[in-house]
C-alpha positions in Angstrom: 99.3 133.9 -5.8 95.9 135.6 -5.5 95.6 138.9 -3.7 92.6 141.0 -2.7 92.3 144.2 -0.7 89.4 144.7 1.7 88.3 147.7 3.7 87.3 147.0 7.3 83.6 147.8 7.7 83.0 147.0 11.4 82.6 150.2 13.3 85.2 149.4 16.0 87.6 147.6 13.7 88.8 144.1 13.7 88.4 143.4 17.4 87.5 140.1 19.1 84.0 139.5 17.8 84.5 140.4 14.1 87.9 138.7 14.2 86.3 135.5 15.5 83.7 135.6 12.7 86.4 136.2 10.1 88.5 133.3 11.4 85.6 130.9 11.2 85.2 131.9 7.5 88.9 131.5 7.0 88.8 128.0 8.4 86.0 127.1 5.9 88.4 127.7 3.0 90.5 125.1 1.3 93.6 127.3 1.0 95.8 129.0 3.6 95.2 132.7 3.8 97.4 135.5 5.0 96.4 139.1 6.0 98.5 142.2 6.2 97.8 145.9 6.9 99.7 148.4 4.9 103.4 147.5 4.5 103.2 145.1 7.4 104.3 141.5 7.4 101.7 139.0 6.2 100.4 136.9 9.0 98.1 133.8 9.2 94.5 135.0 8.8 93.4 132.0 10.9 95.2 133.3 14.1 93.2 135.5 16.5 96.5 136.9 17.8 97.6 137.9 14.3 94.3 139.6 13.6 94.2 141.5 16.9 97.8 142.4 16.4 97.1 144.1 13.1 95.3 146.9 14.9 92.9 147.3 11.9 90.3 150.0 12.5 87.2 150.9 10.7 88.1 152.1 7.2 91.5 150.5 7.1 92.6 148.5 4.1 94.0 145.1 4.6 95.5 142.7 2.0 94.5 139.1 1.8 96.6 136.6 0.0 96.2 132.9 -0.8 97.7 130.4 -3.2 96.3 127.2 -4.6 93.1 126.0 -6.3 90.2 128.1 -5.3 92.3 131.0 -3.9 90.5 133.7 -5.9 87.1 132.5 -4.7 88.2 132.1 -1.1 89.6 135.7 -1.1 86.3 137.1 -2.5 84.3 135.4 0.2 86.7 136.5 3.0 86.8 140.1 1.6 83.0 140.2 1.7 83.1 139.2 5.4 85.6 142.0 6.2 83.5 144.5 4.2 80.4 143.7 6.3 79.7 145.6 9.5 79.9 142.6 11.8 79.0 144.8 14.8 75.6 145.5 13.3 74.5 141.8 13.4 
């Protein structure tokens, strides 16, 4: 299983707009991806309710996990999305 940590760069955290952009990126991947904050339970990264329920704020570290062919590449792409200030676009 591939794993990658990412720091939330959006100024107001992973709220509706950044979460929607991230989910669109997750759905482009060929592997299922989970996301967790701290010691929290991993949740489907493709679910808006899961993402909003994380309560991830600017500067928080989240853990992305995926399994299967292309998992490492998928996590690199998704981490890059989270580490971009999506509120600045």
